[in-house]
N, CA and C of each residue as an Amber inpcrd file, in Angstrom:
protein
   261
 -85.1310000  67.0160000-160.2310000 -84.5810000  67.7250000-161.2770000
 -85.5110000  67.6700000-162.4450000 -85.8130000  68.8700000-163.0890000
 -86.6670000  68.9770000-164.2270000 -86.0110000  68.3490000-165.5330000
 -87.0500000  68.1510000-166.5030000 -86.5670000  67.5660000-167.6200000
 -85.6880000  68.6230000-168.4700000 -85.9300000  69.7980000-168.2810000
 -85.2770000  70.9520000-168.8360000 -83.8510000  70.9950000-168.3540000
 -83.8240000  70.7890000-166.9760000 -82.4830000  70.7590000-166.4270000
 -81.6370000  69.5740000-166.8960000 -82.2850000  68.4230000-166.8610000
 -81.6400000  67.1960000-167.3700000 -81.1110000  67.3610000-168.8210000
 -82.0740000  67.8170000-169.4670000 -81.6760000  68.1060000-170.9230000
 -80.3670000  68.9590000-171.2370000 -80.3500000  69.8450000-170.3190000
 -79.0340000  70.6990000-170.3170000 -77.9990000  70.0440000-169.8560000
 -77.9230000  69.2150000-168.8230000 -76.8960000  68.3140000-168.5200000
 -76.4650000  67.3210000-169.3630000 -77.5150000  66.5710000-169.7560000
 -77.2880000  65.2050000-170.6630000 -78.0500000  65.4810000-172.0080000
 -77.5710000  66.2590000-172.8120000 -78.4940000  66.3730000-174.1660000
 -78.3710000  65.1370000-175.0980000 -77.2810000  64.4110000-175.0170000
 -77.2320000  63.1730000-175.8440000 -78.3220000  62.0050000-175.3070000
 -78.4960000  62.0050000-174.0260000 -79.3840000  61.0640000-173.5920000
 -80.8180000  61.4650000-173.9980000 -81.1540000  62.6550000-173.8810000
 -82.4510000  63.1920000-174.2920000 -82.6070000  62.8520000-175.7740000
 -81.7240000  63.1640000-176.5570000 -81.6120000  63.0220000-177.9400000
 -81.8370000  61.4180000-178.2940000 -81.0830000  60.6110000-177.5740000
 -81.1640000  59.1730000-177.9510000 -82.6260000  58.6670000-177.5290000
 -83.1600000  59.1860000-176.4380000 -84.5670000  58.6840000-175.9400000
 -85.5650000  59.0460000-177.0180000 -85.3830000  60.1880000-177.8150000
 -86.3730000  60.5500000-178.6650000 -86.1560000  59.9220000-180.1090000
 -84.8550000  59.4200000-180.3040000 -84.4570000  58.8690000-181.5130000
 -85.1490000  57.5150000-181.8480000 -85.3120000  56.7480000-180.8790000
 -86.0510000  55.4340000-181.1900000 -87.4800000  55.6310000-181.6330000
 -88.1160000  56.7390000-180.8220000 -89.5540000  56.7000000-181.2690000
 -89.6270000  57.3220000-182.7260000 -88.7110000  58.2950000-183.0840000
 -88.6570000  58.8990000-184.4260000 -88.4750000  57.6700000-185.5490000
 -87.5010000  56.8840000-185.0180000 -87.2000000  55.6940000-186.1000000
 -88.4260000  54.6440000-186.2010000 -89.1020000  54.4340000-185.1270000
 -90.1870000  53.5990000-185.0460000 -91.2520000  54.2140000-185.8930000
 -91.5600000  55.4410000-185.7230000 -92.7040000  56.1310000-186.4210000
 -92.4270000  56.1520000-187.8970000 -91.1490000  56.4970000-188.2830000
 -90.7600000  56.5520000-189.6390000 -90.9160000  55.2050000-190.3880000
 -90.5970000  54.0950000-189.6450000 -90.5110000  52.7840000-190.2380000
 -92.0620000  52.4290000-190.3920000 -92.8320000  52.5710000-189.3060000
 -94.3440000  52.3510000-189.3970000 -94.8810000  53.0280000-190.5600000
 -94.6540000  54.2500000-190.6700000 -95.3130000  55.0340000-191.8150000
 -94.8840000  54.5080000-193.0940000 -93.5610000  54.1670000-193.2700000
 -93.1340000  53.7000000-194.6180000 -93.6530000  52.3170000-194.8560000
 -93.7870000  51.4580000-193.8890000 -94.3750000  50.2270000-194.1590000
 -95.8610000  50.2850000-194.5130000 -96.5300000  51.2220000-193.8510000
 -97.9570000  51.4520000-194.0520000 -98.1880000  51.9570000-195.5680000
 -97.3130000  52.8320000-195.8690000 -97.4250000  53.5440000-197.3280000
 -97.2090000  52.4880000-198.3320000 -96.0770000  51.6280000-198.0330000
 -95.7210000  50.6690000-199.0720000 -96.8620000  49.6140000-199.2230000
 -97.4120000  49.1780000-198.1220000 -98.5410000  48.1410000-198.1210000
 -99.8730000  48.7190000-198.8690000-100.0030000  50.0340000-198.4350000
-101.2510000  50.6830000-198.9420000-101.1210000  50.9610000-200.5180000
-100.0430000  51.2220000-201.0050000 -99.8420000  51.5190000-202.3810000
 -99.4060000  50.4090000-203.2980000 -99.0950000  49.1850000-202.5640000
 -98.4430000  48.0760000-203.2620000 -99.4120000  47.6100000-204.3670000
-100.7470000  47.6590000-204.1400000-101.6390000  47.0080000-205.1500000
-101.6180000  48.0550000-206.4100000-101.6670000  49.1500000-206.3730000
-101.4780000  50.0930000-207.3230000-100.2310000  50.0180000-208.1680000
 -99.0900000  49.8160000-207.5090000 -97.7980000  49.9500000-208.1560000
 -97.7430000  48.4270000-208.8210000 -98.3540000  47.4610000-208.3900000
 -98.2150000  46.2270000-208.9680000 -99.0770000  46.2120000-210.2250000
-100.2320000  46.9160000-210.3350000-101.0120000  46.9310000-211.4520000
-100.3720000  47.7050000-212.6400000 -99.3990000  48.5870000-212.2690000
 -98.7890000  49.3270000-213.3150000 -97.8410000  48.6060000-214.0470000
 -97.1390000  47.4980000-213.4400000 -96.2040000  46.6870000-214.0490000
 -96.7440000  45.6150000-214.9970000 -96.3500000  45.4630000-216.3460000
 -97.0180000  44.6320000-217.1730000 -96.8050000  42.9960000-216.5470000
 -97.8430000  42.2600000-216.8060000 -97.6200000  40.8260000-216.5270000
 -97.6950000  40.5430000-214.9090000 -98.0230000  41.4870000-214.2010000
 -98.1560000  41.3280000-212.6540000 -99.5720000  41.4970000-212.1140000
-100.5570000  41.3570000-212.9990000-101.9310000  41.6080000-212.4850000
-102.2740000  40.4470000-211.8470000-101.6190000  39.2610000-211.8150000
-102.1320000  38.0550000-211.0710000-101.5990000  38.2860000-209.6260000
-100.3670000  39.1560000-209.3800000-100.1840000  39.2920000-207.9880000
-101.2260000  40.3070000-207.3750000-101.7940000  41.2510000-208.1590000
-102.6880000  42.0220000-207.6840000-103.9290000  41.1870000-207.2190000
-104.4180000  40.2940000-208.0300000-105.4860000  39.3840000-207.6660000
-105.2080000  38.5760000-206.4560000-103.9720000  38.2520000-206.2980000
-103.4660000  37.4000000-204.9790000-103.7240000  38.3850000-203.6720000
-103.3670000  39.5470000-204.0890000-103.2990000  40.5330000-202.9530000
-104.7370000  40.9210000-202.5470000-105.7340000  40.7950000-203.5020000
-107.0680000  41.0960000-203.2410000-107.6710000  39.7930000-202.3850000
-107.2620000  38.7350000-202.7640000-107.7730000  37.4890000-202.1240000
-107.1630000  37.5780000-200.6940000-105.9200000  37.7570000-200.4620000
-105.4560000  37.9530000-199.0980000-106.0650000  39.0410000-198.2410000
-106.5480000  40.1610000-199.0020000-107.1260000  40.9450000-198.2490000
-108.5280000  40.5940000-197.7910000-109.3120000  39.8540000-198.5470000
-110.5330000  39.1650000-198.1850000-110.3660000  38.3640000-197.0090000
-109.4140000  37.3770000-197.0440000-109.0700000  36.4760000-195.9380000
-108.8060000  37.2740000-194.6750000-108.0560000  38.2760000-194.8250000
-107.5680000  39.2230000-193.6400000-108.9620000  39.7420000-193.0500000
-109.7420000  40.2960000-193.9340000-110.8510000  41.0930000-193.4650000
-111.9590000  40.0640000-192.7530000-112.1770000  38.8290000-193.3670000
-113.0140000  37.8280000-192.7320000-112.4460000  37.3670000-191.4100000
-111.1000000  37.1860000-191.2540000-110.4220000  36.7140000-190.0920000
-110.6450000  37.7930000-188.8990000-110.3930000  39.0970000-189.2890000
-110.4440000  39.9690000-188.4190000-111.9400000  40.1940000-187.8640000
-112.8580000  40.1510000-188.6720000-114.2980000  40.2050000-188.2980000
-114.8250000  39.2990000-187.2580000-114.1640000  37.9480000-187.7440000
-114.6670000  36.8250000-186.7690000-113.9400000  36.7290000-185.4420000
-112.5970000  36.8760000-185.4980000-111.7590000  36.4500000-184.2590000
-111.4220000  37.8420000-183.4460000-111.3920000  39.0090000-184.0940000
-110.8940000  40.1370000-183.2350000-112.0900000  40.9200000-182.8860000
-113.1530000  41.0730000-183.8970000-114.2960000  41.9420000-183.5830000
-115.3610000  41.0200000-183.0660000-115.3430000  39.6970000-183.1640000
-116.3700000  38.7240000-182.7320000-117.7910000  39.1750000-183.2920000
-117.7090000  39.2770000-184.7220000-119.1120000  39.5970000-185.3280000
-119.8070000  38.4020000-185.4730000-121.1850000  38.5420000-185.4120000
-122.1730000  37.2870000-185.4010000-122.3700000  37.0360000-186.9270000
-122.2510000  37.8860000-187.7800000-122.5410000  37.6620000-189.2460000
-121.1180000  37.8720000-189.9970000-120.8600000  37.1490000-191.2020000
-119.7530000  37.2330000-192.0010000-119.8300000  38.6580000-192.7060000
-118.7470000  39.3090000-192.7780000-118.6110000  40.5160000-193.5400000
-118.8870000  40.3250000-195.0330000-119.6500000  41.0390000-195.6830000
-119.8350000  40.7440000-197.1270000-118.6030000  41.5370000-197.9110000
-117.7320000  40.5760000-198.4620000-116.5720000  41.3120000-199.0580000
-116.7660000  41.4350000-200.4670000-117.8550000  41.0950000-201.1860000
-118.1650000  41.0980000-202.6010000-118.3860000  42.7640000-202.8920000
-118.7670000  43.5060000-201.9380000-119.0860000  44.7350000-202.1870000
-118.0960000  45.7660000-201.6340000-116.7570000  45.2870000-200.8930000
-116.0060000  46.0630000-200.2670000-114.9470000  46.5660000-201.2790000
-114.6450000  45.8180000-202.4680000-113.6880000  46.1970000-203.3080000
-114.1110000  46.9260000-204.4450000-113.2950000  48.0580000-204.8890000
-113.7770000  48.8010000-206.0720000-113.4350000  48.3800000-207.1840000
-112.2960000  47.4690000-207.3440000-111.9310000  46.8630000-208.5940000
-112.8920000  45.8850000-209.1490000-113.3590000  46.0530000-210.5310000
-114.2710000  44.9630000-210.9290000-113.5660000  43.5750000-211.1290000
-114.2580000  42.5940000-210.8600000-113.7410000  41.2570000-210.9810000
-114.0070000  40.4350000-212.1190000
């Protein structure tokens, strides 16, 4: 039985099978955009610049860990030139 024929017989099953993928992609995109923009959003709020600096430090730790453990780089990544914000 072709997928078109099964979609005609069982439209709810096809809709449900595509629904989880849609929800997953939406949640992944929302989380990505939230994390990507969180640094800029925190800098706009008065008194929260210290959180932005903590976020930068966490980013450096993550970059160094990924370079060492996942990419198996022989040299450490230079993180002092990676960031655009002046220190």
